[in-house]
N, C-alpha and C positions, 0 to 999 in steps of 0.2 A: 546531187542532192540525195540520191539513193544510198551512195557510199557513206555520206555523212550520217544518215539515219542508222545504218548498220553499225558504224563505229560508236555512235552515241548509245545505241541499245546494248552493244557489247560491253561498253564501259560501265553502263548502268548495272547490267546483270553481274559483271565481274565485281563491282564494288559490294553489292549486296551479298553475293556468294562468298566473297573473301571475309566479310564480317561474319557470315553464318559459319563458315569453316573455322574461323578463328574462335568463335564462341564454342563450337563443338570441341575444338582442340583444348581450350581452357577447361571445359567441362570434363574431358577425359583425364586431365591432370588432377582435377578435384576428385574424380572417382578413384584414380590410382592411389591417391593419398588417403582417401576416406575408407575404401574397402580393400585396399591392398592389391598386389599383383594376382593373388589367388581369386579374389572376388571379381576383379576385372576380367580374368580368364573365363570364369563361369558366365558372366554377363556377355562376353564376346561370343562364346560358344552358343548361347541361347539365341542371340541375334543372328548368328551365322546360319543356324538351322532354320530359323523363322524366315530368313531371307530367301532360302531355297523355295519354300512354298509361295512366298510373296512374288518372287521372280517368275515362277511357273505360271502364276495366275495373271499377272498384269504387265510384266516388264516390256514386252514387245508392243503392247497395245498403244501406249501414249505416243511413241515415236511414229507408229503407223497412222494413228488418228491425225497427228500433225501433218504427215505427208499427204494423206487423203484430203485434208482441208486445204493444203497448198494446191493440190491438183484441182479441187473444186473452185478455188479462187482463180486459178488460171482459166477456168471455163465459165467464170461468173455464175456459179451454181451455189446459191446460198443454202438451199434446202439440203443439198448434198453435204455441206459442212455440218449441219445439225444432225443429219442421219449418221454421219461418221461418229460423232460423240455418243449418240444413243446406242449405236451398235457396239462401241467400245465398252460402255457400262454394262450392257446386257451380257457380253462375253465374259467380263470379269466376275459378275455376280453368279453366272451359271457355273463358274469354276470354284470361286472362293467360298460360297455358302455351304455347299456339300463337303468341301475339304475341311473347313473349320469344324463343322458338326462331327464329321467322321473322326478327326483327330481327338476331339473332346471325348467322344464315346469310347474310343479305343485307347484312352490315356494309360491304361494298365500295361500296354504293350509298347510304349514309346521309349523304353529304356535302351533299346538297340540303336536309337538315333544318336546317343550321347556316350562319350567316353567316361562321363561322370554322372551317376544317377541323381545327384542333387539338382541337376539342370531341369529335370522333367517338370516339376511343379512350377518352376519359374517360367518355363516355356509356355505352359497352358495359359498364363496371364496374357500372353501376347495374341492369342487366337482371335479375339474380336477385331484386333487391328488388321487382320488379314482382309476382312471385308471392307473396312473403312478406308484404309490407305490405298487399296486397289482402285476404288471408285475415285478417290482424290487424284490418283495417278492419271486417270483418263481426262479429268477436268484440267489437270496440268498440261496434258497434251493439247487440249483445245486452246489454252493460253498461247502455247508455242505456235499453233497453226494460225491463230488470229494475230500473231505478233504483239500480244499483250504482255510484254516482258516485265512491266512494272508490278502489276498485281501478282504475277507468278513469283517475282523476287521477294516481294513483301511477305507473302504467305509462307514461303519457304523459310525466311528469316524468323518470322514470328513463331512458326512451328518449333524451330530449334530453341528459341527463347523460352517458350512454354515448357519444353522438356528440361532445359537447364534449371529454370526456377523451381519447378516441381521436384526435380532430382536433388538439388541442393537442400531443399527443405526436408525431404523425406530421408536422406541418408545422414543428416546431421546427427552426430552422437552415436551412430551405429558402429559397433565394434566387430560383429560377426560378418565374415565375408559373404556367406550365403544370404543372410538377411539384407545386406547392402545391395547385392545383385538383384534381389527381389524388388526392393524399393526403386532401384534404378530402372527396372523394366516397367514398373507401374507408371513412372514418369513418361516413358516412351508412349504408352497407351493414351495417356492424357493428351499428349501432343498430337497423336493421330486423330483423336476426336475433334480437336480444335481445327486442324487443317481441313478435315472432311466438311465440317459445318460451314466454315468461312468460304471455302472454294465453291461449294454448291450455291451458297447465297450470292456470291459474286457473279457466277455464271448466269444465273436466272435474272439477276437484276440488270445485267448489261445486254439483254436481248437474246440470251441463249435459250434454246428450246429442246425438248425431247420429242422427237417425231418417229415415224415408222423407220426402223433400222434396216429393213429388208434389203434395200438397194446397195448398202455398203457392207453388209455382213460378209459376203463372199470375198471381196477384195481385201477386207480387213483381216480376215482369218488367213488368207493366202500369204499376205505380206508380214503379218505379225508373228506367225508361227516360227519361221527361222530365227527371228530376233529373240523371241521368247525362249526358243531352244538353246540359243547361244548363251543368253544371260542365266537361264536355269542351269546350264552346264557350269557356268562360272560359280554360281551359288553352290552347286553340288561339289565343285572342286574345293571351294572354301570349307564346306562341311567335311569333305574327305580329309582335308588338311587338319581341321579341328579334331578329328578322330584319330587320324594316322600319326600325326607328329607327336602328340603327347604319349601315345601308345609306344611308339618307337623309342622315345626318350626314356620311358619307364623300362622298356626291354634293354636299353643300354645301361641301366643301373640307377636312374634317377627315381626318387620317391614320387608318389602321386602328387603331393603338394608342390614339390620342386618342379615336376614336369608342367603342371598347370601354370606355375609362376614363369617358367621359361617361355611357354607358349604366350602368356599374357604380355611379357616384355617384347617379344619379337613381333607378334601380330597386333597386339593392342597398343603398343607404344612406338616401336621403331618404324614399322611399315607405314602407319598413318602419316609419319613425317615425310615419307617419299611421295605421298599424294597431295602435298601442299599445292603444287601447280594445278591440281585437278579442278579447282574452282575457276581459274582463269580459262583453262582448256574447255571445261564444260560450258562456260558462259559464251565463248566464241562459237562453239558447236551449236548451242541452242539457238543463237541468233542467225547464224549462217545457214543452218539446215533448211528452214522453210524457203528462204530465198533461193538456195541452190536447187531445191526440189521444183520450184516454179520454173526456173530457167531450164531445168532438165526436161520437164514435160512440155515446155514450149519449144524445145529443140534448139535452144541458144547455146551451142557447144562452146563458143568463145568465152561467154560469161561463166559457164560451168568450169572450164579449165582455169580461168582467172581466180574464181572463188576457191577452188581446190588448192591451188598453189599458195595463195595468201594464207589459207587456213593452216596448211602444213608448216609453212615458214613461221607462222606465229607460234605454233606449238614448239618448234625447235628453239626459237628465240627465248621463250619463257623457260624452257628447260635449261638453256645455257646460263640464264641469270640465277637459277635456283641451285644448280649442282655445286658450284664453287662454295657457296655459303654453307651447304650441308656438309661438304667435305672438310672444310676448315673448322666449322663451328658445331658440327654434330655432337662432339663430346661435351662441349660447354653447354649446349642447349639441353641435352639429355641430363646432364648433371644438375642444371638449374631447375628443370621442370620435374624430373622424376627421381633424381639422386641415384641414377642407374648407370654404372659404367658399361655394362653389357649393351644397353640400348645405344649408347654413344658409339660403341665399336661397330654395331650392326649398321647404324646410319652412315658412318664414315666409309665403311666398306661397300655398301650397297647404293650410295647416292648416284652413282653413274648410271644406274638403271632408270633414272628419271627420264633420260632422253628417249629410249625406246618406248617407255610407258606413255609419254606424252604423244609421240608420233602414232602409237597404236590406238590410243583413245580418240585422237582427232580423225584418223583415217577410217576407223570403224564407223563413226558417225557420218562421215562424208559418203562412204560407200553405201550405207543403209539408205541415205537420202537419194541415191542413184539406183535403187531397186536391186542391190547386190547382196541381199541378206543371206542367201544360201552360201555364197562364197565366204563371207566373213564368219559364218558358223563353222564351215569346214576348217578354216585357218585357225580359229580358236581351239577347236578340238585337237588339232595337231600340237598346239602349244600346251594344252592341258595335259596331254599324255607326257610331254617333256617334263612338266612340273612334278607330276606324280612319280616319274622315274627318278628324278633328282632326289626327292624326299625319301623314296624307298631305298635307294642305293647309298646315298651320302650321309644320312642322319647318323649312322653308327660311327662315321669318321669325323664329321664336322658339326654335329649337333643341330641347333636351330638354324644355322647358316645354310643348311640344305634347302630350306624354304626360300631363302633369298636367291640361291642359285636357280631354283626352279622358276621363281617369279621372273627373274631376269631373262632366262632362256625362252620362256613363254612369250614375253613381250617382244623380244628380238625377232622371233619367228613370225609373230602376228604383224609387226611393223613392216618387215621385209616383204612378206607376201601381199599385204595391202598396197604397198607402194608399187609393187610390180603390176598389180591389177589396175591401179589408177593410171599408171603410165600407158597401159594398153588401151584403156577407155578414153583417156584424154589426149593421146597422141604426143604432142610436143611439151608435155609436162616436164619442168626442170626444177626439181627440188634437191637433187643429190648434191649439187654445188653448195647450196645453202646449208645442208646438213654437214658437209665437210668443214665449212666455215664455223659452224656451231661447235663441232668437235675441237677445232683448233682454239677457239675462244675458251672453251671449258678447260683444256689442258693448260693454257697460259694462266688463267685465272685461279685454277686450283694450286698451281705452283706459287703464285703470289699469295693466295690466302693461307696456304700451309706455312710459308715463311713468316707471314705477318702474325698469325695466331701463335706460332712457335715462340715469337718474341713476347707477345702480350701476356701469355699465360704464366710467364715468369714473375710478373708483378701485378696481375689483375685477377680478381675473382671471376667466375663464369659469367655473371650478369654484365660486368664491365667489358669483358671480352666480346660479348654479343653486341652490346651497345656501340662499342668502338669499331670492332672488326667488321660487323655486318654491313654498315653503310659504305665503308672503305672498299670492301670486296665487291659490292654491287656497283659502285662507281667505277672501279677498275674494269670489271667485266663489261659494263656498258661502254666504256672507252674502247676496249678491244673490239667489241661488236661494231662500234661506229667506224673504227679504222678498217675493219674487214668489210665494210659496206653492207652490214646486215640490217641497218635501218638508216634513215636520214632525218634531218631536222625540219624538212619542208612542212609537215603538218603543223608543227609548233610555230614556225614562222608565219604561216597563214593565219593562225589564231591571233598571234601578236599583232600582225598588220591589220587584221579585221578590227581588233579592239582599238 
């Protein structure tokens, strides 16, 4: 019964998350067409720098609140759960309020944060969101800890819907890329206000309370600090890329607008396509993490090993389904969505990075649920150094592809080190055989997809290629995975027999 609940919750969160990511993806297409690659680049840089401060303020707190609540659940400590939430909110407010005020008062000196001075005024619009969304992040962690996945999913989806609706209304008819980026950022702030108000209202109306946070402050700070440091480092890395990559492109002979356009295509169009599986990966991680933490604190090592193996295998399976589609249809998808040949080339070349990315995302969440935050931080830092070295050394030779190389190397390092640590902690963990099967399935399916689309593109436009080739490639990949015994039809048979 417990497994059925986990599968049901994972499916529920995945469906909502997929719709949310699809909505965001469509919105990005609208933005790219309405404000252009230059406007999208400015918008992306502002959000990237903002995310550094947001991540530093609250990124580790929601995960830690969820884990502390799971620990309290294992001990039947209801007040401890409320104390964890209150401690999380106090910590985020203690950081975000002074930081937001400080950035606003020092706005005249913020130019050094951006490679383009036009970004400063747009960035200031985001500052109130630093406080609002950090508090919402803590409440979101309480949803995970209480296994309230439906309200979490609905609020996340509605937040994106509010942003999209406001954004489409505001950017309609805007021709200037800077003005378009400004209105797009205003839509982001409106969505933050919405999620803050709704999440607080839901938490209080369902029995949530704000109590004395003292008993949970110390464990929360101790556990959240390494996670926050890792995610802040990730945001700093993205900001460094946002500054370094355009600057190196300009040094290589590109104009300012051309450099921003290349950055916008690579980081704002192509790379987000590689994160298509993240909705499913994130959904599984969100659902499994509280259960895994409870088993970990109860000392149920067999259940922990089983949860870890199933989670990693699920990440590999999802990657195996997505990679062949991106490899064969990346050009057609990019042409249809963005009318960008370069975007398609980047997606086709870099789609193989989806496998280490999926494994890295899943294993990071799993290890953080097992109190290994310091280790994952160290592994991330090693990967971050590799990314910056790739950009610094390779941009002059291969342009924006240097970022793709750095992203791939970083995730390969993180995935390999995470798997090594999990094997050490779980003993008889056996995921490498499944990963090898996944690689074999990807190789065969990419060959099939490449041949199929090579024929289809001779007489079909991009949309028809996607509509025809996509389902056929997925079906072929699923068949290969089935033959390699990467999944079985037993769950489906059980549902059919039950009906």
